[in-house]
N, C-alpha and C positions, 0 to 999 in steps of 0.2 A: 504494500500500500504506500502510496505517496502522500506526503503531508504537504499541504499548501502553507508555506510560511511567507507571510507578507509583512513587510515592515511599514509601519505608519510613518509618513513623511510629514514633518511639521510645516506650517506656513512659512516659517523663517527659512527652512531649507529650500523650499520652492522658490521663494523670493531671491535667496542667495544664488540658486542655480540659474534662474532667469537673468539675474544681473550679470553672471559670468558669461552666459551665452551672448547677451547684448554687448558686453565689453569685447568679447572675442570677435563678433561681427564688425564692430567699429574698428578694431585694430586691423582686421583683414581688409577692410575697405581702404584704410590709409596705406596699407602695403601695396595696393593695386594702383594707387594714384601715380601718374607719370608726370614728371615735370620736364618740359621741353626748354632747351636753351635757345631762344629765338630773339632776334632784335626787335626793338619797338616798332620799326617799319613792318617787319614780318607779321607781328601780332596785329597791327592795324589792318593789314590786308586779310588776315584770317578772320578778324571780327567782321569785316565787310562780307566775306564769303559766308560766314554764319548767318548774317542778316539775309543774304541772297537765298540761302537754303530755306530759311524760315518763311520768307515771302513766297517761295515756290512750294510751300506746304510739305516739306520733307518730314517724315516721321522721326521721332526722337532717336530711335536706334540708328537710323541712316545718318542723321545729323552727327551723332557721336562718332560713328564709324568714319565718315568723311573727314571730320575735323581731326581725329587721331591720325589718319593717314596723311593728311596735308601737313599737320604739325611735324610729323616724322620726316616728310620730304623736305620741308623748309629748313628744319634743323640740319639735315644732311647737306643741303645746298649751301648753307651758311658756314659749314665747317672750314671753308677757306678764309673766313674772316670778313666776307663781304655781306652786308645786310641785304636781305631779299627785298627787291623793289617792284615785284609783280611780274618779273620776266624770268623765264628759265629757258635753258637750251635743250635741244634734243640730247646732247651729251650728258647734261645733268640728269635727265630722265633715265637714260640708258644706264648710267653709273649707279643710280639709286636702285633700279630693278636688278642689276647685276649683284649689288650688295645684298639684296633680299635673297637671291638665289644662293649666294655664298654662305649666308647665315642659315641656309636650309629651311627657310619658311616653306610651308605647304603651297603647292601651286594655286589652290583655291584662295589662299590668303593673298598671294602676290597678285592674282587676277582681280581680287576685290580692291587692292590698292591701286592697280592700274585704272580701274573704273573710277575710283575716287579722284585720282589725278586727272582723268579725262574731264570729269565734271568741273574740277578746279580750273583746268585749262580753258574750258568753255566760259566759265565765269570771268577769268582774266581777260579773255578776248572781248566779252560783252562790256567790260568796264574800260576797255582800251589800254590795259596794261601791256597786252601782247598783241602782236600783229597777225598771228595765225595759229592754227591748230597743230599741235605737235603729236598728240596722242590720238590714235585711231584704234578703237577697241578690236575690231575684226583682225587687224594686222598685228596688234601688240599683245594680245592674250597669249599666255603660255599654255602649252599642252603637255600631257604626260609623255615622257620619253619611253619608247617601246623597245 
């Protein structure tokens, strides 16, 4: 025969346990925060892009994804010490994608970033920061190597 032994848990133990879970969630949230090292000029353009996305009714998950990818790209472009002024080159783009491949990001992740950067490129074109489209999805998306 098995005996069911249950321990009564006091309200204080429950409250303490809930507080520990809440504290753990808060600390995990802070660990996930990423700080980008971007110039004031770059941040200004990112803020404009964010407003553009909001005006075009992008859902919050898309907004966060695009902004993360664009922040990563601008930080990469600025590694040479030059502030991002709203223009980037085909070489900047290719070097960024190559770095993603070298870091062994999944192809789906890289393609998502390519999509984000294409949207950013279109935005920069619409605001006359850039003169042309550099990123063309059909041509630029990566595929699995066979």
